[in-house]
C-alpha positions, 0 to 999 in steps of 0.5 A: 613658640613662646610659653603662654603667660598665666594670669594671677588666678591661674597661678594661684590655682595651680599652686594651691591645688596640690596643697589642697589635695595633699591636705585632703589626703592627710585628713583622710589618712588621719581619719582612717588611722583613727577609725582603725585605732578605735575599732581595735580598742572598742572590741573588748573591755580594757580594765584598770583598777585605781584608788583602792583602800580599806578603812581600818575596821572598828570591829574585828569581824567586818570591813568595807573596801573601795576602789575604781574600775576604769574601762578604756575599752569600747565594750562594757563588762561586769564585776561579778565577784571578789575574793580575798584571803582576808575574808571568805564572805565578800559581798557587793552592795549598792546604796539607794537613799539610806538602803543598802542592797546586795548586788550580784554584779556591778556594771563597768560601762564602756569608756566609763568607770565603776566607782566604789565609795563611802555612802555608795557602791562598796564591798562588805567583808564578813568573817574576817581572818584577822582585824586589818591594821593600818599600813597592811596590804590586803590582796583582792582578786576581782572577777569579771564577766568577760575580762581576766581577773585582776589582782589588787593589793589594797592598803589599809588606811585609818578609819577616817581616811578620805581619798583626795579628789 
């Protein structure tokens, strides 16, 4: 018995079908891996701190500090306190218009960031142990509602320092 001849459409379908199925399988597998990866990282905050600095204060008893807390996780957290050997009196502040307001906590959004910067949200340090000098590094411990504390060594910059970016 002689094999049947296939027309061009049948040959094209027979050739393409396995490729389409394999591609679909890869797509489904890729989506599943992405879904699994997202569900693992989204269950908790994933915090990092960058861009920290403390401008050299003009007064010996008061200073301000700035930094960014980035959250790559899928769950929000809150900065609830900051401590440092430099000051026994560290408070968090927001700025609305020209009004500075005390904040008991600062939100670190999921997949977002909390930015402390001049003219905006910042730390105020009172009752300084000493007047920080340019080049010195001051240790801070950032405390969060759910994440473990983060220790940061913050460089003292000139009073006129402005971060790039």
